[in-house]
C-alpha positions as CSV (number, residue, x, y, z in Angstrom):
1,X,138.7,116.6,111.6
2,X,141.9,117.9,109.9
3,X,139.9,117.1,107.0
4,X,137.6,119.3,105.9
5,X,133.9,117.4,106.0
6,X,135.7,114.4,107.7
7,X,136.2,113.6,111.3
8,X,138.9,111.1,112.1
9,X,138.6,108.7,114.8
10,X,141.8,107.2,115.9
11,X,144.1,105.7,118.0
12,X,141.0,104.5,120.3
13,X,140.6,101.2,122.4
14,X,140.6,99.8,125.5
15,X,143.2,98.3,127.9
16,X,143.4,95.0,128.1
17,X,142.2,94.5,131.7
18,X,138.5,95.4,129.7
19,X,138.9,93.8,126.3
20,X,136.2,90.6,126.3
21,X,133.4,92.7,128.6
22,X,131.5,93.8,125.5
23,X,132.6,97.5,126.7
24,X,134.0,98.3,123.0
25,X,130.6,99.0,121.1
26,X,129.7,101.1,124.1
27,X,132.8,103.2,123.8
28,X,132.6,103.2,120.0
29,X,129.0,104.0,119.8
30,X,130.1,107.6,122.2
31,X,133.2,108.0,119.8
32,X,130.6,108.3,116.7
33,X,128.1,110.4,118.7
34,X,130.9,112.6,120.0
35,X,132.0,112.9,115.7
36,X,128.5,114.3,114.7
37,X,128.8,118.3,114.8
38,X,127.7,120.4,112.0
39,X,130.1,120.3,108.8
40,X,131.0,117.0,108.9
41,X,129.3,115.0,106.4
42,X,131.3,111.6,107.1
43,X,133.6,109.5,109.5
44,X,136.8,107.8,109.3
45,X,138.6,105.6,111.2
46,X,141.9,104.5,110.7
47,X,142.6,101.0,112.3
48,X,146.0,98.3,112.0
49,X,147.1,95.1,112.8
50,X,148.1,95.9,116.2
51,X,143.9,96.3,117.6
52,X,141.6,93.6,118.6
53,X,141.1,90.9,116.5
54,X,137.3,91.7,116.8
55,X,138.1,95.2,116.2
56,X,137.2,95.3,111.8
57,X,134.0,92.9,112.6
58,X,133.3,95.8,115.1
59,X,134.0,99.1,113.3
60,X,131.7,97.0,110.5
61,X,128.9,96.7,112.4
62,X,128.6,100.0,113.5
63,X,128.5,101.0,109.8
64,X,131.6,101.7,108.7
65,X,132.9,100.2,105.5
66,X,136.6,98.9,104.0
67,X,137.7,101.5,101.6
68,X,141.9,101.1,102.1
69,X,144.5,98.7,102.8
70,X,147.7,99.3,103.1
71,X,151.3,98.5,104.1
72,X,154.0,100.6,105.7
73,X,157.0,99.7,108.1
74,X,159.1,102.2,110.1
75,X,162.8,101.5,109.4
76,X,164.8,102.4,112.9
77,X,166.3,105.5,111.1
78,X,163.1,107.1,110.2
79,X,162.1,106.1,113.7
80,X,165.2,108.1,114.6
81,X,164.5,111.1,112.4
82,X,161.1,111.7,113.7
83,X,161.9,112.6,117.2
């Protein structure tokens, strides 16, 4: 809820023990329902290359659309400055 009217889902996922048990869709549905509240017009999911290989397809099946792709790298100096 960092931007007006937009609910953003970031850093969600399952631990390795639960991948492959058809739980991802259940938890995604629960999270989507939790995002909607008065004043929210749009929901967004941030994903990255470290997500499980089927994650993007699951987000799309839930109704999300890819609107942007970007690449970035964190250099060692940036990582140290962040702490």
